[in-house]
C-alpha positions in Angstrom: 4.0 -16.6 -20.9 2.7 -13.2 -22.1 1.0 -12.8 -25.4 3.0 -11.0 -28.1 2.0 -7.4 -28.9 0.6 -8.3 -32.3 -2.2 -10.2 -30.6 -3.7 -7.1 -29.0 -5.9 -6.5 -32.0 -5.9 -7.4 -35.7 -5.1 -3.8 -36.6 -2.6 -3.3 -33.8 -4.6 -0.5 -32.3 -4.8 0.0 -28.6 -7.0 2.7 -27.2 -5.0 3.8 -24.2 -7.1 4.5 -21.1 -4.5 4.9 -18.3 -1.0 3.8 -17.2 0.9 3.1 -14.1 4.5 2.6 -13.2 6.1 -0.7 -12.1 9.4 0.2 -10.5 11.0 -0.6 -7.2 9.8 2.8 -5.8 6.3 2.8 -7.4 4.2 -0.1 -8.3 0.6 -1.2 -7.8 0.7 -2.6 -4.3 -2.2 -5.0 -5.1 0.3 -7.1 -7.0 2.6 -7.9 -4.0 4.5 -6.7 -0.9 7.5 -5.7 -2.9 8.8 -5.1 -6.4 10.0 -8.6 -7.2 6.6 -10.0 -6.0 4.8 -7.5 -8.2 6.9 -8.5 -11.2 6.3 -12.2 -10.5 2.6 -11.6 -10.5 2.9 -10.5 -14.1 5.6 -13.1 -15.1 8.2 -10.3 -15.5 11.8 -10.2 -14.6 12.4 -7.7 -11.8 14.8 -5.4 -13.7 16.0 -2.5 -11.7 14.9 0.0 -14.3 11.3 -1.1 -14.0 8.5 -1.0 -16.5 5.5 1.0 -17.5 2.0 -0.6 -17.7 -0.3 0.8 -20.3 -3.9 -0.3 -19.8 -6.3 0.0 -22.8 -8.7 -1.7 -25.2 -8.2 -3.1 -28.6 -10.6 -2.6 -31.6 -13.0 -5.2 -30.3 -13.1 -3.7 -26.8 -11.0 -6.4 -25.1 -8.9 -5.4 -22.1 -5.1 -5.5 -22.5 -2.2 -4.5 -20.3 0.8 -3.6 -22.4 4.2 -3.8 -20.7 6.8 -1.3 -22.0 10.4 -0.6 -21.0 10.2 3.2 -21.6 9.5 4.1 -18.0 10.3 7.8 -18.6 7.7 8.1 -21.3 5.0 6.6 -19.1 6.0 8.8 -16.1 5.7 11.9 -18.3 2.3 10.8 -19.4 1.1 10.2 -15.9 2.4 13.5 -14.7 0.6 15.3 -17.6 -2.7 13.6 -16.9 -2.4 14.4 -13.2 -2.1 18.1 -14.1 -5.2 17.8 -16.3 -3.2 18.0 -19.5 -3.7 16.0 -22.7 -0.9 13.6 -23.5 -0.8 11.1 -26.4 1.0 8.0 -24.8 2.2 6.1 -27.8 5.2 3.8 -26.8 7.5 2.8 -29.6 7.0 -0.8 -30.7 10.7 -1.5 -29.8 10.0 -0.7 -26.1 7.1 -3.2 -25.8 7.9 -6.2 -23.7 4.7 -8.0 -23.9 0.9 -7.7 -23.8 -1.1 -9.4 -21.1 -4.8 -10.0 -21.3 -7.0 -8.2 -18.8 -6.3 -5.4 -16.3 -4.7 -5.8 -12.9 -6.5 -2.7 -11.7 -10.0 -1.4 -12.0 -10.5 1.3 -14.7 -13.5 3.5 -14.5 -13.5 4.7 -18.1 -13.9 3.0 -21.5 -12.8 3.7 -25.0 -15.4 5.4 -27.2 -16.7 3.7 -30.3 -15.8 0.1 -29.3 -17.5 -2.6 -27.3 -17.7 -2.5 -23.5 -14.5 -3.7 -21.8 -14.3 -7.5 -21.7 -11.6 -10.2 -21.5 -10.0 -11.3 -24.8 -11.3 -14.5 -26.3 -8.9 -17.4 -25.9 -6.6 -18.0 -28.8 -7.5 -21.5 -30.2 -4.0 -21.9 -31.4 -2.5 -21.4 -28.0 -4.0 -24.8 -26.8 -4.5 -23.5 -23.2 -0.9 -22.2 -22.8 -1.8 -18.5 -22.8 -2.0 -16.7 -19.4 -5.3 -16.2 -17.6 -6.6 -12.6 -17.9 -5.6 -10.2 -15.2 -8.3 -9.2 -12.9 -8.6 -6.4 -10.2 -8.7 -7.6 -6.6 -12.1 -8.4 -5.1 -13.3 -5.5 -3.0 -16.0 -7.6 -1.3 -13.5 -9.4 0.9 -10.4 -8.7 3.1 -7.0 -10.0 2.3 -3.4 -8.9 1.5 -4.3 -6.9 -1.6 -7.1 -5.0 0.3 -4.8 -4.5 3.2 -2.1 -2.9 1.0 -4.7 -0.8 -0.8 -6.0 0.4 2.5 -2.5 1.5 3.6 -2.0 3.3 0.2 -5.3 5.1 0.7 -4.2 6.3 4.1 -0.9 7.6 2.7 -2.8 9.5 0.0 -5.3 10.9 2.4 -3.0 11.3 5.4 -4.4 14.6 6.6 -8.0 13.3 6.7 -6.9 10.2 8.6 -4.6 12.0 11.0 -7.4 14.4 11.9 -9.4 11.5 13.3 -6.7 11.0 16.0 -6.6 13.6 18.8 -4.7 14.0 22.0 -7.3 12.0 23.9 -6.6 8.9 21.8 -4.9 6.0 23.6 -2.2 5.0 21.2 -0.6 1.6 20.9 3.0 2.1 21.9 5.8 0.4 20.0 7.4 -2.4 22.1 10.7 -1.4 23.7 13.8 -2.9 22.0 16.9 -4.1 23.7 20.5 -3.3 22.7 20.4 -6.1 20.0 17.3 -4.7 18.3 15.1 -7.5 19.7 12.0 -6.9 21.7 12.8 -6.4 25.3 11.4 -9.0 27.8 10.7 -8.5 31.5 14.1 -8.3 33.1 16.0 -7.5 29.9 16.2 -3.9 30.9 16.8 -2.4 34.4 13.9 -1.4 36.6 13.5 2.3 37.1 14.9 3.7 40.3 12.3 4.7 43.0 10.8 8.1 42.2 12.4 8.2 38.8 10.7 8.6 35.4 8.1 11.0 34.2 5.2 8.8 35.3 6.4 8.4 38.9 4.6 10.0 41.8 5.6 10.5 45.4 5.1 7.3 47.3 4.7 5.2 44.1 6.2 1.7 44.0 9.2 1.2 41.8 8.2 0.4 38.2 4.6 1.4 38.9 2.7 3.5 36.4 -0.6 3.9 34.6 -2.2 0.9 33.0 -2.1 1.1 29.2 -5.3 2.0 27.5 -7.0 -0.4 25.1 -6.1 -0.1 21.4 -8.3 2.4 19.6 -9.6 1.2 16.3 -11.2 3.2 13.5 -12.8 2.1 10.2 -10.5 1.0 7.5 -10.3 3.0 4.3 -12.5 1.9 1.4 -10.3 -0.3 -0.7 -12.3 0.8 -3.8 -10.2 3.4 -5.7 -13.3 5.5 -6.5 -14.1 6.2 -2.9 -12.8 9.2 -1.0 -12.1 9.5 2.7 -14.4 12.1 4.3 -12.8 12.2 7.8 -15.1 11.1 10.5 -18.2 11.5 8.4 -17.7 8.2 6.7 -16.8 7.3 3.2 -18.4 9.2 0.3 -18.4 7.8 -3.2 -18.0 10.0 -6.2 -21.7 9.8 -6.7 -22.1 11.7 -3.3 -23.9 9.1 -1.2 -22.5 8.0 2.1 -21.9 4.3 2.1 -19.3 2.0 3.7 -17.6 -0.6 1.5 -18.4 -4.2 2.3 -14.7 -4.9 2.9 -14.6 -2.3 5.8 -16.2 -3.3 9.0 -17.4 -1.5 12.1 -15.0 -1.0 15.0 -14.8 -4.0 17.2 -14.8 -3.9 21.0 -11.5 -2.8 22.5 -9.0 -5.6 23.1 -7.5 -6.2 26.5 -5.0 -3.6 27.6 -1.6 -3.8 26.0 -0.2 -3.6 22.4 -2.0 -5.8 19.9 0.2 -8.9 19.2 -0.1 -8.2 15.5 1.3 -4.7 16.0 4.1 -6.1 18.0 4.9 -8.6 15.3 4.8 -6.0 12.5 7.0 -3.5 14.4 9.5 -6.2 15.3 9.7 -7.4 11.7 10.0 -3.8 10.4 12.9 -3.3 12.8 14.6 -6.4 11.4 14.5 -4.8 7.9 17.1 -2.2 9.2 19.6 -5.0 10.0 18.7 -7.2 7.0 17.3 -5.1 4.1 14.3 -6.7 2.5 13.6 -7.1 -1.2 13.4 -3.8 -3.2 10.1 -2.0 -2.7 9.2 -3.6 0.6 9.9 -0.2 2.1 9.2 2.9 0.1 9.6 6.6 0.9 7.8 9.4 -0.9 7.5 13.2 -0.5 5.4 14.7 2.3 4.9 18.3 3.5 7.8 20.1 5.1 10.9 18.1 5.6 9.0 14.9 6.4 8.8 11.7 4.3 5.8 9.4 3.9 6.8 5.8 4.5 5.0 2.6 3.3 6.2 -0.8 4.4 4.7 -4.2 4.0 5.4 -7.6 5.4 3.8 -11.0 6.0 0.3 -10.1 7.0 0.8 -6.4 7.8 1.2 -3.0 6.2 2.5 0.1 7.8 2.1 3.8 6.7 3.7 6.6 8.6 5.2 10.1 8.4 8.7 10.4 9.7 7.7 13.3 11.9 4.5 11.8 13.2 2.7 8.6 14.1 2.1 5.4 12.2 -0.9 3.3 11.2 -0.8 -0.5 10.9 -3.2 -2.8 9.1 -3.3 -6.5 9.6 -4.7 -9.5 7.7 -6.0 -10.9 11.0 -8.0 -7.7 11.7 -10.3 -7.2 8.6 -11.1 -3.6 8.1 -9.3 -2.2 11.1 -6.6 0.5 11.4 -4.4 0.5 14.4 -2.6 3.8 15.2 0.8 3.6 16.8 2.1 6.6 18.9 5.6 7.9 18.5 6.8 7.1 22.0 10.5 6.6 22.4 11.0 3.8 19.9 9.0 4.8 16.7 11.1 7.8 15.7 14.3 5.7 15.5 12.4 2.9 13.6 11.0 5.4 11.0 14.4 7.0 10.6 16.0 3.6 10.0 13.3 2.6 7.5 13.6 5.8 5.6 17.4 5.4 5.3 17.0 2.0 3.5 13.8 2.8 1.6 13.7 3.2 -2.2 12.6 6.6 -3.5 11.0 7.8 -6.7 13.6 9.2 -9.1 
């Protein structure tokens, strides 16, 4: 259970450092694949209206995450801060749901005039029943949280990542789907007639064509939020020195020709979402340039990021630090359209 708000500090003072939204359309993906999972990580009920998470320090410097119901107030504060404006985020006590020790996300700043950020001391009267302090995900290893953070970073830096893919890249193509939406198997669709199809050449055997190229792989994004993608030049930290995060690995040797089985699984499961909508927040749609939308989808062991008018990238738990681009082909546009139709969107 969460600590009551009056345990944040003896004088009830919380020095607000930052805030994030916890709603079906926007939530820290490090907490889970979807909104209910993110709420469960904080022992909260997944109310449709969502919450605001206010991260700060008390008078002793201890880290606290205060959960509030006033989502609009937190959204206004975030928008003001993003524009470089000052905004005094002071939620009304009546909107406070609970206060959780620790921070679920890394915070690069600290309150002035108090001790360095640290976890609150255990309450001796709680007798071990209080929740463990929240901690940011470990950026030294690869796992579901790092995979989702990587996909978020690609969405935020789409142009930089897209520029690394040119016309010479051999994309992984989405698997063909049969009339029921399942993955087509040999014999589940008719063979092309001799001489038909864009890949056919005079004298070619029926069904013959070029052998698929191996999957290209590029370095995964730095899961550390302070790093910035610098295109093909690597990852440059705010300090300005080029360094790769330990969680990102060098490209591995190309796999045998054909679509990576993890990509096939991810795309097949994403297609299943269209027929059986997943929990809220599992598929999210946000603004992109022009009339396109930016899609983020997650599933067991995979994350997808795509523009509805372009390609997709997939990250897998089984491929640490690797990003697998997926070409549009004939199947991806329909899949992205279907996902966008069921996705939750920011208000």
